[in-house]
N, C-alpha and C positions, 0 to 999 in steps of 0.2 A: 648400714641402714636402722631407724628406729622402728617398732612397730606396734601400733596400737591397737591396745586390747582394754577388752571391757570392763571395768569395774578395779578403779584403782588397788583395793589391800589383794584381790586377789589377780590383777596382772605383777604389780610387784612380786607377789611371791612364786608368780612362775616364773617372770624372769628371772630374775634372782635362781634358782631352779637351773633354770636352760642355761645361767653363764657357769656354773657352778659344772658340773654337766661336763660341757666347751673344757672346761681345764681339768679335769679328769681325763676326760680323751685324749688334752695334746696339750699337756702340760705349761712348757714355757712358751709356747707359741699364742700366744696372743689373740695374735688377730687370727689366726685359723680359728682358735676356741670363739675367740667374737661371734666371728661370720659363720661355724657352726648352729649358737645362742638363736644368732636371727632368721636360719632358717628356720630351724625348727618350731619357731615364733610364731614364722608368718606364715605356716603349713596350718600348724593349730589353728590360728585367728580363721583360717578357710575350712578348717574340718569341724571345729568343732559342733556344726547343728547340721550335722551331715550322716546317714548312714553308714556310708562304706568309703575310706581312702583308696584308691589304687594308687602304688606304685609300681613308675612303670622306670624298670633297668633295662635300659638300651643294651643292643649288643655291639661287637666290634669292643673298642676299645674302653662301651661306657661314656663315653662324654658326648651322643649327638642330641642335639635338642630333639624333642619329638619331630617337628619339622624338618628336619634334615633325617630322619632315619629312614628307611626304606619302606619303600609301598607298601610292601607286604606285613610290618611291622606298627608303620600306623592304622592300618585295618583291623589287624587284630585288636588295638589299645580302642579302636572308635566299635571296634564289633559289643568287643565286654559291656563297654560303659554306657554304650545304647541299650544294651541284655537287661543290665540291673537296674536303668531308669524303667522298661515296659515293666520288670516287676515291680517296680516299685517302690524302690531303691535311690535314696538321694546321693550323689557320688560329688566325692573330692577329686583331682589329681594332680599329682607331684610326677617329676620324675627323682633318679635316683645316679650322681654322675659320678662315679664308684672310679677314674680315670683319669689322667690330667689331657694336658695337649702339648706335644713335642718331643721329642725322643729321650731328654730327659726323663723326661715324667712316665716314658712309656718303658724304658728300663726301669724303671722304682717300681711302675704296676705288674713289671714281670716276674717281677720277684711273688709280690702277694699271691698275684695267679698261680705261680706254683705251689704256693703254701693252700689253696682250696681258701682264698680270700680272709687270711686270717685277722688281717687289720681293717679292712674295712667292712667285712660284718658285722662286727663289733659295734663300727657305727651307726649303720642303718639298724641295727640291732637294739641300738642304745634310742635312736629315732621313733621307734614304735611302741617300744615300752612307755616309752614319756608320751607319746598322746593317746595310747592304750589307757595309761593312768590318770590319765585327767580329762579327756575324755569317752566321757559313761557311754559302753554300750558302741561304740565305736568299734568297726569288723575291716580288717587289711585288708587287700590284695595286690599280693604282689606278680607282677605282667612283668617275666623276662624270657630272649630267645638270645640262644645261641651262648655266645659267653656270660650274658646278663641271665639268661635260665639257670646255667652254673651256680652264678652267685646267689640267686632266690632260692637256691635250695643250700646253699650253706648259711643263711639268713635263716631260713625255716630250722633248720638246725639248733641254731644258736636259741631258739625263742620255738622249743619244741612244746614247751610247759604254757604257752601261751595260744589259751584256744581258739581264740578271738581272729588268729592267722592265719589266711589262706596263700598260696603258691597256683599258678599257673606258668608251667616251664616251657618252651615249647624250642627242639632243636641244642638238645646243651652238644657243648663241643662233648669228641670223643672223649678227651682228657681227665673230663669229671664224670662220665659217667660212672667209672665203677666206687665212687664217693659220693653219691649221693642216694640221697634216703626218701622212699616216699612213703607217703604217710596218709590217713581218709583226705585229710585236708590239702593235699597238692595233688593237682595234676599235670601230670608229665604226657605230651606229645610227643614221639619220634617218629610220626612218618606223616605225612601231609594227604595219602591218601593215593597219590597218583606216582610217586616213584620214590625210592631210598634215597636217606638223604647220605651222602658223600662226608659230612662231618661228622652226624652223631655213630657212622661204620668206620670211620678211618679208613678212608679210601684215598692215602696220601698222592696215593698216582695221579688223581682225579683232582684232587687242588692243587698240585704243582703244577698241573699242566693246565689248570686258570690263570696263573698268575700271571704269564704274558701277558691273553686280552688283557686284563686287570688292568696292567699298567697302559697300557695302550688306550684302552678306556681312559685311563686319570691323565694321561697329556690331553685327550682331547679334546675334555673338560678343561681345564688350565688356558689350554687355544681360541679354546669362545669364552675367554675368561670369567666362567664360572667352574670355579676350584672348589672338588670337594673332596670329604675324606679318602685314603687308598681302597679302605674295606667297602665302599658304597660300589668300588669298579667289578668288585669278585660275584660272579656270578658261579652258582656252584649247585650242583645235578641235585635238584630232591631240597637243597637249603632253604624252601620256600613255604610260608605258612599264610596263604594269604586268606583272607577271612571267606573272602569266597567260596573255597572249597570245600566241599558239604564236610568229609570227616574232622576237616576243623572246628568248621562253624560249632556243628551238631555234639560234638565231644564239651567243647567250652558250653555253649548252650546248657548241657545239659547239667555236670558239674555245677552251674551258676544257679539252674531252677534246686537241683539236688540241696543247695547251702544257704540259698537268697532268698527261694522263694516266693516263704513267707515271712516275712518283717518279723525278726524276734525281737 
């Protein structure tokens, strides 16, 4: 799908740079390279007159559109967007889907996951570098939950020198907890203020015990003709960071006020 860009010379230069970047990242897979370039130009078009680009990195396999995410995950994205608007910042929202759909894709994704997202983080980092290079004063805020929190941190490490990028990370999976790096532009939330998070603590017994009930919920949805991803059926103690929880909204609100309270 072609993306309309303003200004002929600028449009041609941007399109060529995006396509070149796609070829560099995907090599001989021209279809993926072209899709990458079109996505990048679409985000640019939407963000070029905004103050902040919000990038939502979903939990689970990282392939769920926002409307299919858990209620609490959607509430966090909405809460952040609303808070920034109240601070006088105009925002554009995009999602980065790091995972595929289907068991073959999941097997591939697991390999990248165990390598701290060594491939996917390069792709998102390339997007962010392109956008911040071509949109003057644009700041980027990544929002990641669970596996998406670990992914956001991996990207932040890759973009450590880019001072216009921020990350809000909630409920990182225990496997990636030792690998993360926390900076002044990173907000880490490991507790929802109500109870410890079994995912962060690595409480394997609790996590395993939730699987039978999750399977029953998954079957129930399918029987009702409303199939959902299995990950949406898993209810883990403490792994819930709803915006309505005071500790969650207060920490995020303070972080946004400090960094975006006065437009720069």
